[in-house]
C-alpha positions in Angstrom: 0.0 0.1 0.0 2.9 2.4 0.9 4.5 1.7 -2.6 1.3 2.6 -4.3 1.1 5.9 -2.2 4.6 6.9 -3.3 4.0 6.0 -6.9 0.9 8.3 -6.8 2.8 11.0 -5.0 5.6 10.8 -7.6 3.3 10.9 -10.5 1.6 13.9 -9.1 4.9 15.7 -8.6 6.3 14.9 -11.8 2.9 15.9 -13.6 3.1 19.4 -11.9 6.6 19.8 -13.2 6.2 18.5 -16.6 2.8 19.7 -17.7 3.6 23.2 -17.5 6.7 22.8 -19.7 4.6 20.9 -22.3 1.4 23.1 -22.1 2.6 26.7 -21.6 0.3 29.0 -20.2 -0.4 32.5 -21.5 -2.5 35.3 -20.3 -5.3 36.5 -22.5 -3.7 38.6 -25.1 -0.1 38.2 -24.1 1.1 36.5 -27.1 0.0 37.0 -30.8 -0.1 33.5 -31.9 1.3 29.9 -31.1 3.7 30.2 -33.9 6.0 33.1 -33.6 5.7 35.9 -36.3 8.8 37.5 -37.7 8.8 41.2 -38.6 11.0 43.9 -39.7 10.4 47.4 -38.2 11.4 50.3 -40.1 11.4 54.1 -38.9 9.9 56.1 -41.7 9.0 59.0 -39.1 12.6 60.2 -38.6 11.9 60.0 -34.6 15.0 59.0 -32.6 15.0 55.2 -31.6 11.4 54.8 -32.7 12.1 51.6 -34.4 13.9 50.2 -31.7 11.2 51.0 -28.9 8.7 49.5 -31.2 10.7 46.3 -31.6 11.1 46.1 -27.8 7.4 46.5 -27.4 6.5 43.8 -30.0 9.0 41.4 -28.5 7.2 41.4 -25.3 3.9 40.5 -27.2 5.5 37.4 -28.6 6.5 38.9 -31.9 10.0 37.9 -33.3 11.6 41.1 -34.7 14.4 40.1 -37.0 15.6 43.6 -37.7 14.9 47.2 -36.9 16.3 50.5 -38.6 15.4 53.6 -40.7 13.4 53.5 -43.8 14.8 55.2 -47.0 12.3 58.0 -47.2 9.7 59.7 -44.8 6.3 58.1 -44.5 3.2 60.1 -43.6 1.3 56.9 -42.8 2.1 53.7 -40.8 2.0 50.7 -43.0 1.9 47.0 -41.8 2.6 45.0 -44.7 1.9 41.4 -44.9 4.5 39.5 -47.3 3.0 36.0 -47.0 -0.7 36.0 -47.0 -2.2 38.0 -50.0 -5.7 36.9 -49.5 -6.6 37.1 -45.8 -3.5 39.5 -44.4 -3.5 37.3 -41.3 0.0 37.9 -40.4 -0.3 41.7 -40.6 -3.6 41.6 -38.8 -2.3 39.9 -35.9 0.4 42.6 -35.9 -2.2 45.2 -36.2 -3.8 44.5 -32.8 -0.7 46.2 -31.3 0.5 48.7 -33.9 -2.1 50.9 -35.7 -1.6 51.5 -39.3 -2.6 50.5 -42.8 -2.8 46.8 -43.5 -1.6 46.0 -47.0 0.2 43.3 -48.9 3.4 43.3 -50.8 4.9 39.9 -52.2 8.1 38.9 -50.4 10.6 38.2 -53.1 13.6 37.8 -50.7 11.7 35.8 -48.2 13.1 37.4 -45.2 10.1 38.2 -43.0 6.3 37.5 -42.6 5.5 41.4 -41.9 7.0 44.6 -42.5 6.3 47.5 -40.4 7.2 51.1 -41.6 6.4 53.5 -38.8 5.0 56.8 -40.3 4.9 60.3 -39.1 1.2 59.5 -37.7 2.4 56.9 -35.2 1.5 58.1 -31.9 
């Protein structure tokens, strides 16, 4: 009887250790998706460190920022460009939960990232 009790206790203990690892818990709205989105953030507003701060914010939301830097030109409007899904724009819409901007599609010939964000002067 004592062996069975120890067996049950060990099983419960291991279950408490293993289940949280295999089944991650997230708070509502904490992570964008089960699979990580990869994005590139470009500063088209010429505000100092804007792309960096937005990148840090997106990383806290579970979005993988591959690169951040400056855009080649000044943009009046923030763009969230889906590079993979031309029909549903699903990747860009997931990012648009956190960054307000115009959601659009542009095919990715370089296959670098799922979403490009170009921050315009209208950002915040």
